[in-house]
N, C-alpha and C positions, 0 to 999 in steps of 0.2 A: 336622859338618852335611853331609848328603848332598844334592846339588843335581842335578836332571836339567835339562840345557840343550838347548833346541831353537831352531830358527829356520827361516824360509822354509818354512812348512807349506803355504802357497798352497792352502788348502781353500776351495772345491771345485774350483779350476782344475786342480790337478795330482794330486789324490787326493780321495776322499770323506771320509777320516778319517786321523788320525794312526795309524801302524801299532800293532798290538796289543802288540808287544814294548815300545814306548815307553810306552804306557799302563801296562803292568806296572811299569816303572821309575818312572814318575810316582807311582804309588800307594805305592812303597817309599821315596820321597824326602821330605826335610824341606822342600824348596823346589823350585819350578820357575821357571826363567828362560826366557822366550821373547824372542828378539832381533829380532822384527818380521817382517812379511809374513805375517800371519794370512790375509789377504784377507777371509774371513768372520768378523765379530766374535764370532759364536757360539762359535768355537774358544776364545776367552779365557774365556767363561762356563763352558765344559766343563772347561777346565783348573782353574779355581777350584773347581769341584765335586769334582774328583779330588784336589786338594791345596789346603789352606787358605792356603798361603803362596806366592803367585805374584808375580814381578816381571816386567814386560814393557815394551817400548817399541814404537812404531809404525815400520813400514817404508814404503818408497816405493810399495808396492802396496796399502797399507791404505787403507780408506775414510776419509772425513771424520769419520764417526761414531767410528771407532777412534782417530783422531788427537785428537778432543776428550776421549777417555777416558784416553789414555796420553800420556806425554811422548816427545820425540824422544831424550832422553838422561837416564839415571838414574845416580845415584851413591849408594851406601849402604855400610854397614859390617857385617861379620860378624866378631865378635871384634876383633882388631887389624888386620884386612885391609880395605882399601878397594877396592870393586868398581865398575867403570863398565860400563854397557851402552848400546849404540847400534847401530842396524841397519847403518848405513853407506850409502854411495852412490859412484858413479863406477866407475872401472876396478878390476876384481877384483884385479889384480896389485899394486896400490898401496894396498890397503885397510888393511893393518897400519900402514903409514906414516901414512895419513890418521888412523887412530884414535889413534896416538901423538901427533899434533899437536893433535887435538881435546881429548884428556885431559891434555895436558902440564902444566897447572897444577893438576891435581886430586889429585896424590899417590896415584894408584891403584896397587894391587899386581896387579890382574887387570882386563883389558878383554875383555868378551864382545861379539861382534858377529856379523853374518850377511852378507846381501846377495849374496855371491859363490857360495854353495852349496858352497864348497870348504872342507873341514875344515882347521883349523889349530890346533896346540897347541905354541906356541913361546915361549920366554922371550927377551926382548931388553932389555938395560939394566935388569935387575931387575924387569921387568913381564912378566907372563904374558899373551900374546895368544891368545884362544881363540875359534874359530869352530866351532860344532858341525856345520856342513854343513847339509844338508836331509834330513829323514826321508822326504820324499815326491817329491823332484825331483832328477834326476842331470844336469841340463842342462850343468853345467860340471865335474862330478865323475864318477869311475868307479863310485861307489857312494853309496847313501843312508847317512846317519849321524845320530847325536845325541851328546851328551856327558854324562859324569858327572864332577862335581867334588866332592871331599871337602875340607872346610875344617875344620881343627882348629888346631893350632899352625902348621901349614904348609898350603899349597894343593897338592893333588894332582888332576890333571885327565887324563881320557882320552877319546879318541874311540871310539865304539862303531859298528862297521859293521853295517848291516842286511843 
């Protein structure tokens, strides 16, 4: 399964739309995961129009309307792999540790999160921590980015620079 992973799109505050390159990846993907901070809830509708299989959580910048539609934390399975998604909060440099503590009893293989806008693709203690960065905002990063995750018998993840 091919998954396009994005977070922190902040539309229309930081950009008018998700970059064209990311839309092309979304159209080629079996699933899209958005780890929160849409800002405008119409982005979720547009994602669902482009890909029929969308998983998403709300972020700290999302509206009450979006928070009523989505959960703060999602856990689901793809094959034998358990995936957790949450936007995150607090200090960017402690985000992976925070996610580890939040998902500690959920037996996850992969934790996808956002919030910091800083890409991360790192395995710790048998769990893959994946933050795709932001395709629209470089406030804490040197580049915009998104992620591609391939899940078959194994999980392979990569950060794509824009």
